[in-house]
N, C-alpha and C positions, 0 to 999 in steps of 0.2 A: 584824625588831623592829630598833628601834633603835637598833643597836649603839654609839652614844654614849654609851649608858646603862650600858653595861658594860665603865668602863675601869677601870683598876686601879692605884691610888696608889703600892703596892705588889711587888715583886717579888724573891720571896726565891731564890733560886738557890745550889748549891752538895752540898756532902756532908750537912751535920748539916742542909738544908732544914728535912726534917720533923719539926725539934724544934720547928721553928716553934709548930706545933700545940700544942703544950704551954703555951706562951705566951699563948695568948690570952685571951681577957677572958672569951671565950666559955662558957658550962658546959650546952648542952644542942648537942649536932651530931649532927643528922641526916647521915647517908651516902648517896651517889648513887654508885654505882658501873659498874664496865663487870663482864665474864664472869668466868667462876671461876679465870682466872688471876692475878687478883688477891687474891683471899681470902686468902692468906701477907700480903699486906702492910696489909693490911686486921686480920685479925687482928690485926697489931703497932701498928698504930696503935689500935686498941677498948684495948686494953692501957695504951697508953701515957698517953692521953687517960685512962682509968680511974686511972691512978696520980697524973696530975696533978688528982685532982678533980671531971673531967667524966664526963658521961653523954653516950653517944653510942650509936644506932642504927641499922642500915641499913635506911634505907627504899624504896630501888630498886634493883634491880638489870636496869640497863638492857641485854640482850645483842644487840641489832641497830637499824640504826636506825629510831627509835621514832615511832606514832603519833602522833595526838591521842588517842586511846583510851587508848594507852598511859602515860597521866601518870594517868589518873582513878584508879588505886589506891592509886601514890606519894602523889599528893596527898591521899590521903586518911590516908595514916601520916604526912603531915608535920603536918596536921593535929592528928593522934589524942599527935603527939609535944612539938608546940610547943617546934621549938628555936631557937636565937638565933643560932644559925650555921649555915648548908647547906653542906657539903663534898663537892665533886663531886672524884671520882678517878677519871679513861680519858681517853678521846677524847671526840673532836666533840660524838658521838652523847648522852656520858654529862652532856658539859658545857652544852649545848646544854637536854638535858631539865633540871636543875637549874639552870636561869636560870627555865625555866617554871613549874619548882614553886616556885621564888622568888617569880617574880611572883605567882602565882595563890595562896598560901599569906598573900601581906600584902595582898593584893584580892582577894578569895573571888567577890566578883561579879559580877567583870570574866569576857568572851568572849573564844573567842582572836583574834575580829575585831576585838577591841578593842585586841590590841597586836601585831598583824600590819600591818605598810607599808602604806600610809603613817602608822598613828599611831603619835603616841610611847607609850613604852613609861613609866609614871609614877615619880615619884622612889619607890625602893627603900632599902631599910636601917631601915625604922621598925619590924619584929619581928623582921627577922635580916639578917647581914651572909652575903653567898657567898664561901667560899674553892675556886677551882678548882686542882687538880692536875692539869695534860697529863702525857699517859701515852703518848701516841702518838712511836711512834722510828724508825718503819720496817718491821723486822724483828723475830722474836722474838727472833732470837738479841740483838740490840743493846737489845732490850726490857727482856730477862733481865738484861743486865748492867748497863745503868741500875738494874734493881730492886735486885740485890746489894748494889749499892754504898747506895742509899737507906734499906737494911734492918739495916744498921749504924748509922745515925742513931745 
């Protein structure tokens, strides 16, 4: 992928960082998440989004390093839900999967070979924007401490 396409103008850090999701203008949030260990935080995020008038749906649960075939059903879920935001909550596999879903949601006629290097990724953001919340922190213990701090937001 052409990673120059995936740059961020904003980084939100700190104890209340997840509250940012309540203030975004997007109303339909498709959630791409990692394993079951994230279910509590997902439940809290969905509850908070609902309270702020947003509709959200988990469209993918990425458990392992995904293959191209692992994106097929989640892409159908995204296409049916028609989000204006894709929220990736997890590690590298989750974020990479969300980026792939974002590309093929915006450009459904593209094929994998169209977006793999050296081909550039087309301009994104016409249908949705991507928000990534990386959760990789090293160890389960450290990660649980981070989760505890985050869900107090």
